[in-house]
C-alpha positions as CSV (number, residue, x, y, z in Angstrom):
1,M,165.5,97.3,107.9
2,N,168.0,97.8,105.4
3,L,167.6,98.5,101.5
4,E,166.7,95.6,100.3
5,G,164.4,94.8,103.0
6,L,162.9,98.1,102.8
7,M,162.0,97.7,99.0
8,S,160.5,94.1,99.0
9,W,158.4,94.7,102.3
10,A,157.2,98.1,99.4
11,E,157.0,95.4,96.6
12,D,155.0,92.9,98.8
13,E,152.5,95.7,100.0
14,E,152.0,96.7,96.0
15,T,150.7,93.3,95.2
16,N,148.5,92.6,99.2
17,S,147.0,96.3,99.2
18,S,143.5,96.3,99.3
19,A,143.0,99.6,98.2
20,Q,142.5,99.7,94.1
21,A,141.8,102.2,92.5
22,D,139.3,101.1,89.5
23,H,141.4,101.6,86.7
24,K,138.6,100.5,84.1
25,Y,137.2,104.0,83.5
26,T,139.2,107.8,83.5
27,Q,138.2,109.9,86.7
28,M,135.9,111.6,84.0
29,E,134.5,109.1,83.0
30,T,133.7,107.5,86.6
31,L,132.8,111.0,87.6
32,K,130.1,111.4,84.4
33,G,129.0,108.2,85.3
34,L,127.9,108.7,88.9
35,L,126.1,112.4,88.3
36,L,124.1,110.8,85.9
37,E,123.3,108.1,87.9
38,N,122.3,109.9,91.1
39,P,120.5,112.8,90.7
40,E,120.0,113.7,94.6
41,G,124.0,114.5,94.2
42,V,127.3,113.3,94.7
43,C,129.2,113.8,97.8
44,N,132.3,114.9,97.7
45,T,133.5,112.3,100.2
46,E,132.4,109.6,98.0
47,L,134.5,110.5,94.9
48,L,137.0,110.2,97.6
49,E,136.5,106.9,97.8
50,R,136.3,106.1,94.4
51,Y,140.4,107.4,94.4
52,I,139.0,110.9,92.6
53,P,140.8,113.3,95.2
54,R,140.4,116.4,92.6
55,G,137.1,116.3,91.8
56,S,136.4,120.1,91.7
57,A,138.4,120.1,89.5
58,L,137.4,118.1,86.9
59,I,133.8,119.7,88.0
60,W,134.9,122.3,86.8
61,T,136.2,121.2,83.5
62,L,133.2,120.0,83.0
63,R,131.0,122.7,83.7
64,H,133.3,125.4,81.2
65,E,134.5,123.0,79.1
66,E,131.5,120.7,78.2
67,Q,129.0,123.1,79.4
68,W,127.3,120.8,82.0
69,E,124.9,122.3,84.7
70,I,126.5,121.3,87.8
71,E,125.2,123.0,91.5
72,T,127.2,122.7,94.5
73,E,124.9,122.2,97.5
74,T,125.8,122.1,101.4
75,C,125.4,117.7,101.7
76,N,122.6,116.4,103.0
77,L,122.8,112.7,101.9
78,H,125.6,112.3,105.0
79,E,125.6,113.1,108.4
80,H,128.9,115.0,108.8
81,K,130.4,116.2,111.3
82,N,131.8,119.5,109.6
83,R,130.4,121.1,105.7
84,Q,130.9,118.6,103.0
85,V,129.7,119.5,99.7
86,K,127.8,117.6,97.1
87,Y,127.6,117.9,93.0
88,V,124.1,118.0,91.5
89,Y,123.9,117.6,87.9
90,Y,120.6,120.1,85.7
91,G,121.4,119.2,82.4
92,R,123.8,120.7,79.5
93,R,123.8,124.0,78.3
94,F,123.8,124.2,74.6
95,E,125.0,127.9,73.1
């Protein structure tokens, strides 16, 4: 395949792809919404499905910069083949 054919193939892939992230909200806004809407916790694989690949970094930001109480627990929401974690929101610290 020549370069021109490769470029047209790449352009076609971008427009025809069925996997699209939700650009309506930022990753942080999406994560906050998930934590608030799911009192039983949010599985890390759910974050990946919503195109949030570094959810743990956002969790760190919420814990340390916004004072959110978030626990990391072993996921019991799904049957995973290996250990997966879920994040459970317990409220905010006001110091």
